N, C-alpha and C positions, 0 to 999 in steps of 0.2 A: 541780420544784414545779409544780403545776397552775395554769393560768390560770383566772380567774373569767369565766364567760360567763352571759348572761341571755337567755332567749327569751320572747317574748310572742306568743301565737297566740289565735285565736278558735275555740271548740269547733265542730267540724264544718265548718270552712272551711280551705281550702288557704292556706299561706303559706310562702314561701322565706326562709331566712336564710343569708347568706354568712358563712363562718367560715374564718379562716386558722389552721391548726394550727401551733402554736409549741412549742418546747421551750427553756426558759430564755430566753424573749423573742426567739428566733431561729426563722425559718420552718423547719419540718421537712419534709424531702423524704419524701413518703409514697408514692413509687413502689412498687407491689407490696404495699402495706400494706392491712390490713383495718381499717376504722373501725367502731366500734359505739357508739351513743349510747343510754343507758338512762335511763328516767325512773321514779322511785320517789316515794312519798309523803314519806318521810323518808330521810336519808342512810343510816341503819343498817338500813332495811327489806330483807328478802331478796326480797320480792315485787316484781317489775318490772311496771309498768303499761303501758309501751310500749317498744318497741325499734326503732331505726332503724339500718340497716347500709349499707355500700357494696355494690354500686353502685346499689341501688334507691332508698332514701330519702336516702342521702348520696351526692351526685355529686361526684367529684373533677374539678375544672376545670383545675387546674394542679398536678400532683403534685410537681414540683420546688420549687414555691413554697408547698406545703401548702394550696392554695386549694380550698375545698369549698363546696357548696350543700346545705343541709339542706332537704329537701322535706317539710314537715309537710302531709300530705294529710288531708282532712276525716275520713275513716274512722278515723284514728289518734286523733283528739282528740274525736270525737263523744261527748257525754254525760259528759265528764271535766273540767268546769270546776273550777278550784282552783289552789292553789299547790303545786308539786312541786319536787323536786331532780333535776337532770339531770347525767349524767356521760359524758364522751367518753373512750373507750379506743381505743388503736391497737395492733394486733398487727403488730409489725415483721417484716420478712423474716427476721430472725435468730431469730424465735420468741418474742422477749421482748414482753410486754404492758406498755404505759405508760398511766397515767391522764394525759391531757393537760389536760382542762378539766372544771370542775364549776361549777354555779350554779343559780339559780332558773329554773324553767319555769312561767310563768303561763299558764294556759288560761282565757281569759275566756268568759263565757256567750254 
């Protein structure tokens, strides 16, 4: 089951958020995994407004403990004030993809 997360950032400004990746409330070892965070207007939308991936916008700080830093850079959020839905997927080394987290992304003007 996915964990609920919430991000709040200002449009056009950089902001970092620390996130621990968990599966069933236990820290997930993300060694060698690829993380992708997508933001859409609504959960069922096929159009993605922004994408963040490892290692550029999502930095793994402790893989064995699932610790990451999400780097929201100004150019990702510029001109996109509004309330959106974000989803974090992890591509495991086994080739399986899991949705880890989902929740609101608020981009303030």
